MITORRO-740226 format. One record per residue (C-alpha): residue in one letter; x, y, z. Coordinates in steps of 0.1 Angstrom, whole numbers, plus 5000, padded with zeros to 4 digits. Layout:
<sites>
   aa      X      Y      Z
    a      X      Y      Z
...
</sites>
This chain:
<sites>
   aa      X      Y      Z
    m   5089   3886   5193
    n   5051   3884   5188
    a   5042   3857   5163
    s   5009   3874   5153
    p   5014   3911   5148
    s   4993   3932   5125
    g   4994   3920   5089
    f   5001   3883   5098
    s   4965   3871   5093
    n   4965   3878   5055
    p   5000   3891   5047
    d   4996   3890   5009
    q   4965   3910   5010
    s   4980   3935   5034
    l   5011   3939   5012
    a   4989   3945   4981
    s   4969   3971   4999
    r   5000   3991   5008
    d   5017   3991   4974
    a   4994   4013   4953
    a   5020   4016   4926
    l   5014   3980   4916
    p   4977   3974   4914
    a   4982   3940   4898
    l   5002   3927   4927
    s   4971   3911   4943
    w   4966   3890   4911
    l   5001   3877   4909
    l   5004   3867   4946
    d   4972   3847   4946
    n   4972   3813   4929
    g   4934   3814   4923
    r   4933   3849   4908
    l   4964   3843   4886
    s   4948   3810   4874
    q   4916   3829   4866
    l   4936   3855   4847
    l   4955   3829   4827
    g   4926   3806   4821
    e   4944   3775   4835
    t   4954   3762   4869
    v   4988   3774   4880
    r   5008   3776   4913
    v   5033   3804   4920
    t   5067   3789   4929
    r   5089   3819   4932
    v   5086   3857   4933
    r   5110   3887   4930
    y   5095   3919   4944
    k   5108   3954   4942
    p   5085   3976   4963
    g   5067   4002   4943
    t   5085   3991   4911
    s   5078   3956   4899
    l   5068   3920   4907
    l   5080   3890   4888
    v   5067   3855   4895
    a   5074   3820   4883
    f   5045   3796   4882
    r   5041   3759   4875
    r   5014   3742   4856
    i   5007   3707   4841
    r   5007   3704   4804
    s   5006   3671   4784
    g   5009   3652   4817
    s   5041   3668   4829
    f   5051   3700   4847
    d   5057   3731   4827
    y   5068   3765   4839
    g   5060   3801   4830
    w   5063   3836   4844
    a   5042   3867   4850
    y   5054   3903   4854
    t   5039   3936   4863
    l   5055   3971   4865
    a   5045   4004   4879
    a   5032   4025   4850
    p   5045   3998   4826
    a   5025   4002   4794
    a   5052   4012   4769
    k   5079   3989   4781
    l   5058   3958   4783
    l   5040   3964   4750
    r   5074   3968   4733
    r   5085   3935   4747
    e   5054   3918   4736
    s   5059   3931   4700
    t   5096   3919   4700
    s   5085   3885   4713
    r   5060   3881   4685
    s   5085   3891   4659
    r   5108   3862   4669
    g   5080   3837   4672
    g   5075   3839   4709
    n   5043   3835   4730
    m   5046   3864   4754
    r   5014   3883   4758
    v   5002   3913   4778
    l   4969   3910   4798
    r   4947   3936   4815
    p   4933   3921   4847
    v   4911   3951   4855
    p   4888   3962   4827
    g   4890   3999   4821
    q   4925   4003   4838
    q   4947   4005   4807
    d   4979   4009   4826
    t   4974   3979   4849
    l   4992   3953   4828
    v   5005   3919   4834
    a   5030   3903   4809
    v   5030   3865   4808
    g   5051   3839   4789
    g   5067   3806   4791
    v   5103   3797   4799
    e   5113   3801   4763
    d   5100   3837   4764
    d   5121   3847   4794
    w   5136   3881   4784
    a   5169   3876   4802
    l   5175   3839   4794
    y   5162   3839   4758
    k   5196   3844   4740
    n   5215   3818   4761
    l   5187   3793   4758
    l   5186   3798   4720
    w   5224   3793   4719
    l   5221   3762   4740
    r   5197   3747   4714
    e   5215   3758   4683
    h   5251   3753   4695
    g   5255   3742   4731
    a   5235   3709   4729
    e   5259   3695   4703
    r   5289   3705   4724
    l   5273   3686   4753
    g   5264   3656   4732
    i   5227   3662   4737
    s   5199   3662   4712
    s   5181   3695   4704
    r   5148   3701   4688
    q   5136   3725   4662
    g   5110   3752   4667
    g   5119   3760   4703
    t   5146   3770   4727
    l   5145   3740   4750
    l   5160   3705   4745
    a   5143   3674   4731
    g   5132   3652   4760
    g   5144   3677   4786
    s   5125   3686   4817
    v   5127   3717   4840
    l   5140   3710   4875
    r   5142   3746   4888
    y   5134   3780   4874
    k   5141   3815   4886
    p   5128   3840   4861
    e   5155   3862   4845
    r   5182   3844   4865
    r   5186   3807   4857
    l   5169   3775   4844
    v   5180   3741   4855
    l   5172   3713   4831
    s   5175   3675   4831
    a   5184   3660   4797
    h   5202   3629   4784
    q   5236   3623   4768
    a   5230   3588   4752
    s   5216   3568   4782
    t   5232   3591   4808
    a   5212   3617   4827
    v   5227   3652   4825
    v   5219   3683   4846
    i   5222   3716   4827
    k   5222   3751   4842
    a   5214   3779   4818
    a   5221   3813   4835
    a   5214   3848   4822
    k   5250   3859   4827
    p   5283   3843   4818
    a   5298   3818   4843
    a   5314   3832   4874
    a   5350   3826   4883
    g   5340   3796   4905
    q   5327   3778   4875
    q   5358   3781   4853
    s   5378   3750   4845
    h   5411   3763   4859
    f   5395   3769   4893
    l   5377   3735   4894
    d   5409   3718   4884
    r   5427   3735   4913
    l   5401   3721   4937
    r   5405   3686   4924
    l   5443   3688   4928
    h   5436   3695   4965
    g   5413   3666   4969
    v   5380   3684   4969
    p   5354   3659   4956
    l   5337   3674   4925
    l   5316   3663   4896
    p   5332   3662   4861
    q   5320   3692   4841
    l   5308   3690   4806
    g   5310   3716   4779
    d   5338   3741   4772
    a   5347   3778   4776
    e   5322   3790   4750
    c   5294   3772   4769
    l   5305   3791   4801
    d   5306   3824   4782
    h   5269   3818   4773
    g   5260   3809   4809
    i   5258   3772   4802
    s   5273   3747   4826
    a   5265   3709   4828
    c   5275   3677   4846
    v   5264   3641   4847
    a   5237   3633   4873
    w   5253   3615   4902
    g   5244   3599   4936
    g   5212   3591   4953
    g   5203   3626   4963
    d   5216   3656   4983
    l   5223   3658   5020
    a   5192   3679   5026
    g   5169   3650   5017
    l   5189   3622   5032
    d   5195   3612   5068
    d   5231   3602   5064
    e   5255   3607   5092
    s   5285   3594   5072
    g   5276   3617   5044
    a   5277   3647   5068
    f   5311   3636   5081
    a   5325   3632   5046
    a   5311   3666   5037
    g   5330   3681   5066
    e   5362   3665   5054
    a   5356   3679   5019
    l   5349   3713   5032
    a   5382   3713   5051
    r   5400   3705   5019
    l   5382   3734   5001
    h   5392   3758   5029
    g   5428   3747   5025
    v   5430   3757   4988
    a   5448   3790   4980
    d   5434   3806   4949
    p   5447   3841   4940
    h   5421   3845   4912
    l   5392   3849   4936
    q   5384   3882   4953
    d   5363   3889   4983
    g   5327   3882   4975
    a   5295   3882   4995
    g   5314   3882   5027
    s   5337   3911   5019
    w   5347   3936   5046
    p   5329   3958   5053
    a   5308   3969   5023
    g   5294   3935   5013
    i   5281   3926   5047
    t   5267   3961   5053
    t   5249   3961   5020
    q   5233   3927   5026
    l   5221   3936   5060
    q   5206   3968   5049
    a   5189   3952   5019
    t   5174   3925   5041
    r   5162   3950   5067
    n   5146   3972   5040
    m   5128   3942   5025
    v   5116   3929   5058
    s   5102   3964   5065
    s   5084   3965   5032
    l   5069   3930   5036
    l   5060   3932   5073
    p   5062   3967   5088
    a   5055   3952   5123
    l   5090   3935   5121
    e   5109   3966   5111
    e   5122   3975   5146
    p   5133   3939   5154
    a   5150   3937   5121
    r   5169   3970   5128
    r   5181   3957   5161
    i   5194   3924   5146
    e   5210   3943   5118
    a   5229   3965   5143
    e   5239   3936   5164
    l   5252   3915   5135
    s   5271   3945   5120
    a   5288   3951   5154
    l   5296   3914   5158
    l   5309   3906   5123
    l   5327   3939   5115
    n   5340   3955   5147
    g   5365   3928   5153
    g   5383   3935   5120
    q   5387   3912   5091
    p   5394   3876   5102
    g   5417   3851   5085
    q   5408   3845   5049
    v   5402   3811   5033
    l   5385   3800   5001
    v   5348   3795   5010
    h   5320   3780   4991
    g   5299   3811   4996
    d   5264   3794   4998
    f   5272   3762   5016
    s   5242   3741   5027
    p   5231   3704   5028
    d   5216   3706   4993
    q   5251   3715   4979
    v   5263   3681   4990
    l   5255   3651   4968
    v   5257   3617   4984
    g   5264   3584   4967
    g   5271   3555   4990
    s   5300   3564   5011
    e   5311   3592   4989
    v   5301   3629   4985
    r   5304   3655   4958
    l   5303   3693   4965
    i   5285   3714   4938
    d   5277   3750   4927
    f   5308   3771   4933
    d   5295   3802   4915
    r   5296   3822   4948
    a   5330   3810   4959
    h   5352   3838   4973
    a   5377   3847   5000
    g   5361   3847   5034
    t   5361   3831   5068
    a   5357   3794   5075
    e   5329   3800   5100
    a   5308   3815   5072
    d   5305   3782   5054
    l   5299   3762   5086
    g   5273   3788   5099
    s   5256   3788   5065
    f   5252   3750   5066
    a   5239   3751   5102
    a   5213   3778   5094
    a   5201   3760   5063
    e   5197   3728   5083
    e   5177   3746   5111
    t   5151   3759   5086
    v   5140   3724   5078
    l   5142   3708   5112
    p   5108   3696   5127
    a   5088   3722   5145
    s   5099   3710   5179
    g   5135   3720   5171
    g   5133   3746   5144
    a   5113   3762   5116
    p   5089   3739   5097
    a   5099   3729   5062
    s   5069   3747   5047
    g   5049   3770   5068
    g   5038   3765   5104
    s   5043   3779   5138
    a   5070   3805   5144
    g   5074   3792   5180
    g   5103   3768   5172
    a   5130   3793   5181
    s   5125   3792   5218
    a   5122   3754   5217
    r   5155   3749   5200
    g   5180   3771   5218
    g   5217   3763   5220
    s   5242   3765   5192
    a   5234   3766   5155
    g   5225   3736   5135
    g   5213   3700   5141
    p   5226   3665   5137
    k   5240   3670   5102
    t   5258   3701   5113
    a   5273   3680   5142
    g   5285   3654   5117
    l   5299   3681   5094
    m   5319   3696   5122
    d   5333   3663   5133
    g   5345   3656   5098
    y   5358   3691   5094
    l   5379   3688   5126
    q   5391   3653   5117
    a   5405   3667   5084
    g   5424   3695   5102
    g   5398   3723   5100
    r   5395   3748   5128
    f   5367   3771   5139
    t   5351   3788   5169
    q   5316   3780   5179
    a   5308   3817   5185
    g   5319   3825   5150
    v   5297   3797   5135
    d   5267   3809   5155
    a   5273   3845   5143
    w   5275   3835   5107
    a   5245   3812   5111
    a   5226   3842   5124
    f   5238   3862   5094
    r   5223   3836   5070
    l   5191   3833   5090
    f   5186   3870   5089
    n   5194   3874   5052
    s   5172   3844   5043
    s   5143   3856   5064
    v   5127   3869   5032
    d   5130   3835   5014
    p   5097   3821   5028
    f   5080   3850   5010
    r   5100   3846   4978
    d   5094   3808   4978
    r   5057   3813   4986
    s   5055   3795   5019
    p   5018   3794   5029
    e   5028   3808   5063
    w   5056   3831   5051
    a   5049   3858   5077
    a   5053   3834   5106
    d   5083   3818   5090
    m   5099   3852   5086
    s   5093   3859   5122
    w   5109   3826   5132
    h   5141   3834   5111
    l   5145   3867   5129
    s   5138   3853   5163
    r   5163   3825   5159
    a   5190   3849   5145
    r   5185   3871   5175
    e   5188   3841   5198
    l   5221   3830   5184
    i   5238   3863   5190
    t   5224   3873   5224
</sites>
């Protein structure tokens, strides 16, 4: 696969020139132009793009000596909708505003606001301050929707906000989501996992918190497995994963890996987005889509176990010789190789350039250098622990599911604003193809 096809030299500019329905797109994808529009220095950290329809970005800035987050949003022919939202925000004391980046173009609008003005999160953040903080034993402040002394760890506009706060002298991590908690976050489900020996963090709050999208736990350990070189942690994570796969839970249905509609929908959505972002990669993406569809679906539905659904090194916290698995909101019935392959693919995306994709930008040539089965040293440790605890898998199945994750996550470098997202996307597709051919 050619690493430098048309549109790779300046992919953001090329994308903006093709999407005439969103004339403000070039402002929101460029840190310099967005900073100019806002009158302060910002850096875009996350984007959600719907071709010809909308672009929503999260940005980070420094205020009062610490990081602060906000968002910017543009729609095709958006005037009425965005102006109504601005009026509503002002009526409830918010700071959302609508800007016109191009003088004379009245319909080229960009709405901007802070985390507290997030349209989808607003009600749950307000409930957290007014009711949830007390239930969690955390101080709240007046005049805002965030918590006293809290800091933002991660932010995905209209999806979720992850905060760090304090319960007395103890650090607490709080997730505020736009929607009520999924089945994998409910107490009866987590209690069932504990009974089967799956190492988890104690959850704070109650059912009403979960109904308002609020979940929380005490901060634990020295970091996650993605940021630590810890062979014993990877082995222990494999043992924990085997215990998870041994849990029978009748309350969970097929999820992201359901047969066949879920897989087909994900593959099609990824191929469509790849085609929109980099038309030169449309044909390679179509071939990989067809090969993955045949590989994963034509053999029929494999044996079902309870899977994590988004398993990766950053879902494993490490503290000394112990680990804790986190974030079960995507848990569903699936195949064991899906979790193992997901972990392997996630590890490959941050391996050094000689063996995989660079962590942030860089050459797309790592695929041919790596070769072999999916994953790296942490995956090897994970598999050893998994087998030791009685788990079973096929390497071909792990490689196929690793290719599935690599393909579907090929658009993440764009969403996460990797400086070399076009090359990184090409690497994902090349490596996915390599694992299934």
